N, C-alpha and C positions, 0 to 999 in steps of 0.2 A: 720454728713456728713462723708462719707467713703473716703478712699484714692482714690478709683476708681472715685468717684464723683468729688473730688477735681481735679484730673488729667483731667477729661473730661471738667470741667469748665475752667481750664487753657488753654486747647487746643482751646476751643471756644473763649476765650478772645483773644488769639493770632490771630485767624482767623479774628475776628472783627477788630482788630488793623491793620492787613494786608489789609483787604478790604477797610478800610478808607484811607490808603496810596494809594491804587490803584485808588480810586475815586479822590483823590487829583492829582495824576499823570494824569489821564484822563482829568481833568479840565485844567491842564497846557497844555496838548497836543492839546486841542481843538483850541488853538490860531493858530496852524499850518495849520488847514484846509483852512483858507482863503489865505494861501501862497502856495497852490497847493499840500499839503501833503494829502495822504489817510491814515486814522487812523482807526484801528480795535482793538477791545478789547475782551479778553477772548476767545481765539481760541484754538482749540485742534490740536496737532500734529497728523498726520495720524499714525495709528497703534501704539498708545501710550496713556498713561494715563496723559501725561504732558499737562499742561495748559500754554499757552502763554499769559501773562498779556496784552501786547500791541504789535501790529505789525503795522509798518508804511511803506508806500511806498513813496519814495522821489519824488519831483516834476520833477526830471530829468528822472524818470522811470528806472533808472539803479541801484537802491539800495533799499534794504529792511532792516529795523531796527527791530530787535527782542529785546524788552525792558522788563526787569523784574523789578518789583517794590518791594522794601524791606523797612521795618520799623525796625530800629535798635536802640539800647539804646542811649537816648539823652545826657547822661552825659559821653559817651565814644566816643572818636574820632575814625574815620575810617582812616586808613593809611596803607601804604605798610610796611611790616616788613619782611625782607629777601625775598622780591619778592612776598610775599603772602598778601592778603587783610585781615586785622584784624579790629575788632571793639573793642577798648580797648585791652584787652589781649586775646580775643576770636578770633580764626582763623575762618574767614568766607570765605576762598578761595573756599570752595566747591560750594558756590553759584556763584562765578565767573566761575568755571568749568561748572556748570549746564547751565548757560545762553550761554556759548560758545557752549556747546553741542546742545542746542535748536537751535542756529543759524545754526550750521552745518547741523542738520537734516532738518531744514526749507529750506535751500538751496537745499538739495537733493530732498526734496518733491516737491518744486516748479519747479526744473529742467528747468530754463530759462537761456540759455547761455548769458554770459556777465553781469549778475546781481550780484552785490556784496551784501553780507549779513553782517550786522554789529551787534554784540552783545553789548548790553548796559545794565548796571545795575544802577538804580536810587535809592538812599538811602535817606529815610526820617528819621528825628530824629537825628541821629548821625552826628555831623559835620565832614566834610571831609577836611583834611589838603589841603589847596590850592583850595578847591571847586571841584576838580576832580582828578582822578587817572587813570593811564593807566597800567592795569594788564595784565599779560600773563597767558594763559591757555594751558594745554597740548593738543595736537591734534588740535590746532588753530594757524594759521600762523600770524594773526595780533594781535592787542591789544583788550582787553575788557575794554571799557570805564566805569568807576565807577564815577557817578556824583551826586552831591547834587541837589535838586529840582531847585534851583536858576540857575543852569548851564544848565538844560535840554533844554529849548526852545532856548536860544542863541546858544548852540552847534549845535542843529539840524538845526536851521534856517540858520546857516552859511555854512552848508554842500553842498547843491546843487549849482552848478555854472550856469547851463543852464537848464531852464525848457523845458520839452518836454511833454506837456499835453496828447498827444495821447499815447505815450509810457508809461507814468505813469498810465493812465486809463487801458491800456491793462495788465500791471503788477498787478494793484489792482484787476482786474477781475480774474486773475490767482490765486492771494491770496484767493479771495472769493471762488473760485472753489475747491482749495486744502485744505485750512485751515478752517474747519467748526467751527461753534460756539461750545464752550465747554459746555458739559452737566454734 
């Protein structure tokens, strides 16, 4: 086996592990469908090569969640160190910045006044101190929520205060129009 083959095998193995984490996240999110959430998976940002793992429209129709799924090392805790997200000693804050960028670009692409876009990162494997973190990203005014899978559904289920099925359906239709399936 050559070094090139080993490297290609390692990349393929990481993709498989990441895909399994995305499937697990999708299974967790399915519970929200009966609560009025619209859930989409594997969407492309317009004029980009970026893949949005999961996009959700809240039952109130006033919020879109851009959710990125990660699988990090199970024996290393995820925590904030000097305001940056780390898995063990590895700085993973670039992924926080990435999901904030996806959220910003999603909001621009949707161009729906009054709609809030929330960036969220769910981390499988690595335990998160306290179950959740609130990280800051440059060029993003709010926080980026970094959650363990056990915190995902309870956090999202608690978010909408007042359901507006018509507004949620209209926003979901706009998501479907603008964010096409990733190929």
